[in-house]
N, C-alpha and C positions, 0 to 999 in steps of 0.2 A: 742343852739345845745350842746349836752352832748358829746363833743369830747375831748379826752385826749391823744394826741400823746405821744408815749413812748420815753424815752431817752435811747439810747443804750450805752453800755460800749465801743463799738468800734466806733471810730469817722472817719469822712472823711479823716483827715490827717493820721490816722492810716492806712486806706486802701491805700491811695496814697503811703505811705512809703513801704507797703508790695508790691505794684505793681511797685514801683520805677518810678513813673510818677506823673504829675500834671493833674488832671482831668479838662477838658475844654469842652465846647460846641462849635463845629465848625459849624456855621450856614450858609449854602449855600442858597442864594436867587437870583432869576432871572426869566426871562420869561420861559415858556415851550419851550424846544428845545435849551436853551442857553448852556446846557452842565453840569448842576448841578449834576445830578446822575452819569454821566460818570466820572467827576472829583472826586466826593466823593468816588466812588468805587475804582478808581485808587489810590487815596491818602490812603485810608484805607489799601489796599493791601501792600503798601510800609511801612506804619507805623507798620503793623503786622510783616513784615520782619525785622524791626528794634527792635522788641520786645515789642511794645506798646500794651496795652489791649484796644480795641476799640469796638464800636457798631455803625452800620449805620442805621439811620431811614430815610425812603424814603416815599414820598407822596402816591404813589399807594399802597405800602405795608401797611401803616397805615390805609388808607381808606378802604382796603379790610379786615381789622380785627378790631382793636380797635374802629375805627370811622365809621363803616358801617351805623350807625344810623343818620349820619349828611348829610344834603343837601349841594349843592354846591352854595347856595345863600350867600349873605354877612354874615348873621348871622351864617350859618353853617361853613363858612371859618374861622370866628373869633374863634368859639369854637374849631374847628379843631386845630388851632395853639395854643390855650390856653392849650388844653390837651397834645399836643406834648411838650410844655414847661414844664409841670408837669412831663412828662415821662423823659425828659432830666434832670430835677432836681434830680429824683431818681437815674438815672445812675451816675450823678455827685457824689452823696452821696456815691455811691458804689466805687468811685475812678476811674471810667471808662471815657475814652475820647469818646465823642459822636459826630458823624458826622450826621448832619440833612440837608437833601436836599428837600426843599419845596419852591414853588413859593413865598409864603408868601408876597402877593403884597402890603399890607398896612403897613406903617411905625409904626402906633400905635400898631399893633399886634406884630411886631418884637420887639418894645420897651417893650411890655408886657413880652415877653419871656426873654429879658435881665433882667428885674426886678425879674422875677421868679427865674432865675438861678444865678443872681448876675452879675453885670457888669464886675467884674474881671474874671469871668468864661466864658464870652461870646466873641467869635471871629466871627465877621460878614464878610462873603466872598460874595462880589457882583459879580456874574457871568454875566458880562455885554456884551450882544450881541444884536444888533439892532433887532427890530421887523421883518424887512424884511428878515434878515438872518435866524432868528428862523423859520419864516414862510416858507422859502425855504427848510429848513431842514425837518420840519414837520414830525418828526420821527414816531409819533403816529397817524398822520392823523387828529389831533384835530383842527388845524387851518382851514383846508378844511371844516370840519363839522361846525365850528363856522361861517365861511363866508357864509355857506349855511343856517344858522339859526337853525341848529340842536342842537347847544349847546348855552344855555343862559349864560350870565355873564361870558364870557370867557376872561381871563386876556389878555390885549393887543388889543383885538378886541371890545368887548362890555362892558368890565370892566377895570378900570385903573390899571396900575402898578406904584407904587410910589417907585422910585429908592432910595436906601440908600443915606443919605447926608454925612455921615462920616464912611464908611465901613473900616474895618481893612485891608482888601485885596481886590483889584479890578483885575479881570481877564477878559480881552477882548478876548473872545474865537473866535471871527471872525478874530483876528490878530495873536493869539498864537495857536500853535499846542497843542494837549492834553498833550504831554510830557513836553512842555515848561510851560504850565499852572501848572502842578503838581510840577515841579521843583520850580516855584515861590511860590506855596503853602508851600512846604517843608521849604524853606528859611524863610517864615514868621511865620510858626507854630511850628517848632521844638524847637526853644528857649523858647516857652511858655509852652510846655508840658514836656520837659525834666526835670527830678527831680535831677539827679546827673550826674556828668561828666562820670560816668562809663557806662551810657546808650549809646549804639551804635547809635549815632545820626549824623554820618558823612554825610555831604551833598555833593553829587556828581553832 
């Protein structure tokens, strides 16, 4: 392949210095209905108020745009996560903090993302809610459809979910409120993304 990626004069550290932050990928993983998107949206809003430059990638948004050509079988899911990892890498290079909320049920796929973006740039957040709790919530009605056989290869029902073995942050959303979960996130994440003491990163 005749590919020759260019080398720019502006580097990732240059962009981080300009933005006064350290670019990271905050990767939310968990069952459908566990609270990934809710927490990612809430955390991003708070980081924005603190002056951080962020971007949120969510499963449904990516599937309705960039990855409309992919199926929901195992191969399609793997490619979905791989592409998202590459998008995260580009945002990182731009100096932006990326919040990614995807079921991403397979450890190998999450490890692949970690390798794409670099282990030092990857913060794994396990949104840990039991299947029965997620199924009771069933915000999108997907579990009901999966139980009825209308959805094949549905994570937690007809396809496995492999929980992280060593996540950076664990949030048991069946025990914590949304506010408590976001506060725990802030405590765990702010020290990793703050570049200078001048950044308004007070944790309340």
